N, C-alpha and C positions, 0 to 999 in steps of 0.2 A: 747857572744851572748846565748848561751845552754842554761849554768847557770843562762840567765836571763831568757829563757822561763820556761825552767824545774826546776819547783819548787813543793810545795806542793800541791795547786791548782792545777797546771799541773796534778799531780799524781794521785789524786785524781779526775779528771774528766775521765782520762782516765781508770781508774778502774773502774767505772759510766758506760764508755760507754763499756768497756769487759761485764759487769756483762750483762746490757740491751744487747747486742746485740747476748751473747750468750742465753741469756732466749728467743729472738726473733728466735733464730735459731731452737733453742730445741721445743720450741712450736707448730710452725712450722711443725717439723718433727712428733711430735706426733697427732696435727690434722690432717695429712694426712694418720695417722696409724690407725686416728678412723675413717675417712673418708673413709678408705679402707676397714674396719671390719663393715661399717652401710651401704655399699653398695653390702657386702655379704649376713649379716643381712637382708635383703629389698627384693634381690633377692629369698633367703629362705622365706622369707612371703608371699612371691608374688605367688611361689608354692603351699604353703601352699593353698592362695585364690585358685587356679586354681583344687587345688585337693576338696577345700570344696566344688566349681560349681559342679565338672563332675564327682567323686568319689560317689562309694555308698556303700565301703566297710567300716566297722563300726571304727576301727583301725585306718583306716588310717584317717577316718574322724576326730578321736579324737586327731591326734598327729597333724593332720595339723590345730585344731581349739587353741590346746594349744600353737602351734609355734604364730598361730594369737595372740591370749590374750597375750602375753608375751612384744609383740611390745607395750613398755608404757613411751617411749620418743622418736622415730623418728615420726616428724610430718608428714601428711598422708592425700593427697587430692585424692578421687576417682571421675574419669569421665568419660563419654561415650565416644565413639569412635572420638565423635566430640566436646572434651569437656566440656560435660556441666556436671559440679559439680553433682555428687548424693550421696557420704558421707564425711566425714571425721575423721582422727583420731587425737588425743596429741595436737590439740589446742584447745584454746578459744572457748569453746561455748557459753557464753553470747555475749562475740563480735560479731561470728555469727547470734547468731540472734537477735541482734539489728542492725548493721551495716551491708549492703546489699553488701560494696563493700571490707570490708574486706576477704572474703572465696577467691575473685575474683584475688584482691593485693596480699595473700598469694600462688596462683595458677599460677601468673606471675613471682612470686620470685622463686619459683622452676622450673619451668619450665626450667629460666634461668642459676639454679645451674644443673641438671641431665635431661639426658631424664627417658621420662617415661618406667615403667614397665606395661611392656601388656598382659596380661592374655583373649587371643581369648575364646569367644561365641560362635559365627557361621560365616560360612566364605559366605553364600550365603541366606540371605542378609548378609553383613556385620556387626557383632555388637563385641565388646572387652569392654573390663574393661581398664581404665590407671588409673596407679599409679605412681602422682609427690610424690617426698619426699624431706622435705629440712635439714637443720640440725640441732641434737640432742643440747639439752642445755650442756651438757657435751662437744658436737664440739668446742661449743661459748663461753663457759666457757674458755675453753685453748685458742683459738684464741686472745681472750679480758684479760688472766692473764698476759704480756709482758707489756700492758699500766699500768696496775694495781702497776705491779713491778718498771715501771718508774716512777713513782709518789711516792710511796714510798724512790728509790732510789733519784729522786731530791727534797722531803722532807730532808733524811737525810744528803744532801750536805748542803742543806739552813740551818738545825740547825745545823751543823759541824761549816762552814762559819761564820752564827752568833757568836757561842759558842767563836771562836778563835778571832773576832774581838772585843768581846767586854773583853774577856781575853786578847790580846793586849793592849785596849784603859785604860782599869784599870794598866796594870803593865806602860802605859805611864804618866795615871796621879797621880803615885806613884813616877815616876822618876820625874817629874816637881814639885812636891810639894816638894820632899826630896832636889833637885838642889837647888828652893828657899829659904827654909826654910837653906840649910846651909848656901848657899849664904848670907843670910841678918843675918846669926848667924856671920860671918866670919870680915863681913861689919863693923860689931857694935862694936868690941874692939877698932880697929883705929880709927872708925869714932871717939868716945868716948872722943877718949885721942887726940885728934886734934881740940876737942870743949874747952878740960883742956887747952890745948896749947894758943888757941887764947884770953882766959880772961888771960894767964898770959902776953899775947903782950898786951893786954888792959890796963893791969896796968903797964907797964913800958911806959915810957912818949915818946910821939916822934913815935909812932909804929900805931898809928889810922887807916890811910889809907890805911897799909898793911896786918891792924888785918881786916878790914872790908872788904877787898875783898878775906881774907882766909874763913872768917867767911859765905862769898855769898857761895863759894865749899865747906865746910863741910855740909854747909843748903841742900847742893843740893846734898852730899853724905846720907845725913838723910833722903831727901825724895826720895831717889833711894832705899834706906835698908827698908824704910817703903815698898813701894812699891812692892818688893820680899817676905818681910813678909806675905803680904798681897797673894798674890799667892800664898803661900804657907798655908793659909787657907781661912773660908768661911770671907769673907769684910762683914761688916756691911753697906748696902745700909740706905743712908738719902735723903730727897728731898733737891734738889741743883737748879736752876736756870741755866739750860740748854750753856743756849745765853751767860752770863756772863763768864761759865767756860770754856767754846769755845773759844770766845774772847780772854783772860788771856792767852792760850795757844799758840794762833796766835801770841799776842803781845809778847811773851816770842820767839817765832822762828823768827819772824820780825827782831829783835834785832841781833840775829845771821845769818840772812842772808845777803845778797849783794845787793848793790845800784840797782842792772839791776833785782833785780828780786819783781816782784808790789803783793801785798799781797790785796784780797779783801774780806768783810765780808757780807753776805746777810740774813738779818732774815725777806725779806718782811713786814720789818715795828713792829717787834714783838721784845717786851725788856726781857718777861719775860714768859720763860716754862720751868713747871719743871717737874721732872723725880728724878725717885729714882738713883743715881748712887755711887759707893765707890769715893768720891773726888779723891784721890791717881791715881786711877786703870784710871780713866774716864782719867784723864789730861794725863794722858800714851798711852792710845788709840790715842788721836787727834794728841799729839807728835810724836808718830811713824810715822804716817799717814801722816803729814805735814814735817818732816824728809825725807819721802819715794819721795814727791814731789820734794823737793831741790835736792836729787839725782837724779831725774829723769829730772833732766832739766837744771843740769851743767853751773847754775850761771846764768841763764836770762830767765826771761818766766813771768809769773804770775800764782798764787794757786791765789783761788778762794772755800772760804767756803761760805755754802748755809743750812740753817736753814730752815725745813720746819715742817709740822706737821698733821696732820689728828684729828678725834675723837679720836683714841685709840694708835695710830700712833707718833715718831716725826722721824724725815732722814734729818740726817747729810752728806751733801756732799762733799767732797775733791772732787775737780778739779785742774787739772796742766797742763802746756800747753808744757811738756818734750816728752820723745822721746818713752812714751808707753809700752803696754806690747803685744808680738806676741799672736794669737789665741791659738796657741797651749799650750801655758804659763800660763794662765788664769786660770785654772783648778787647776794649781800646786803652786799659787802665796801665797799659806795660808801653805803648807806641810814645815816641818823641815826641814831645810839644803838648801831649797829651795833660789839662789840668785843667779842674775846678775851683783852684785858686784864683784869689783876686791881681796874687802876685806869683813871680815864680813862671820858670820854664819849660817846667814837664820833665824832666830829665830823673828826677831822683828814682821813681820805679823804674825806668829804663835800666838808669845802671845798677841799679838790685838786681836786676836779673841779667845782665850781661854777667856780673860776678859770680850769681850763683850757678847758672846754665854752660856759661863758655867754663870759666875757670874753674868752678869745684866741681862738676858733671853732674850738677841738682836737676832741680826743678823748685818753680816757684809759680805760685795759681792763686787765684781767687775763690777759697775754698766754698764762703758763703757769704751772703751781704743780700742784705735788706732795707730799703728809706725807711729812715729816721729810728729802726734797730739797732743796725752795728753791721761792720764787714769781719772775716775772719781772713787773713792770710797765709797761707800755708809754703813753709821750706823742708824741701825733701831734701836730702844728706845724703850718700851712702856711708853707711858702717865702715869703720876699720876692720880689716879683716882680723879674729883670731882675740878680739876686743871683746868685753863683756860689759854688762852695766852693773855698780855698786851698788848694792840695798841698803837704805838708812835701819833696815831693818832687820838684816842680818848682825 
């Protein structure tokens, strides 16, 4: 269990969390340190203002004026003892002139941040200058820095994950192609030999029925070899009648199914629906879906194949009355190795998805499934441009 959770993604996430957490704490430490220094600086600045107001010593006035002018980063608002605004420093002067609420809003903000520093002008009547101050740009930048770093780390993780997934898919594709080509190559030699032996049987009298049956199996092996050969390379698509193509595979599976399985074909009256397909690979898709439906029903029930279309797409729905798929497994059915059967490698639907999506630029999905009620797989293909369906009612 620990090994399943602790993979490279988990490690990457933990490293990112540690980096961001460390940065947040250190940035907070720096921000607090800057705030403490700015408080001291403001107290010094306020004393300078007191000196400017009350002192007559030229040297003291010069020093106070220099301290006052050196503050060019901490925003300050000066008010009377009744908080009426009289002056400001290091704020947007254009906004202060054009927006009457700007200084009032800033005063409210500064009042919530710090207590005012007061310079008393007279006791009777009591008059004073209050100085409210906010955060300098440096302090704000330090506080926002963790957010910036978080975005950078998140971007780094996203790029890493995308690169890793791309590399994984590229490797997986190479494995598929290599496996398919090697399988087609290995099957080619015995199939050619079997075809030769079929010819020998045909030339020998009395073996016609036996050679005919063997020839069917040899043709089947040739079809499988052709399919694997096309998986290993980019197949050429050609315009075909989808209704006829699907009907052929339904008839083929029907002959091999038990008498308790009912096959239904529904095209809504359409006889000719054209799409660009690779016939051997498309037949493989329909065959896999129909065989899966048969396996799910355990010898009895119905399989309905429905073909519908829109202006741009063709939908082929294969529905069975079998045992259905649990919700937890629906997202896994197309993954390599997943199977609920006692036998099998769990590659049928993976190959089906590859054929539909990569070679036909379509889409396959589980449209509906309910345990002990059945499942519907949907194949979506693109309509061939300029082609229109022909209805039997025309």
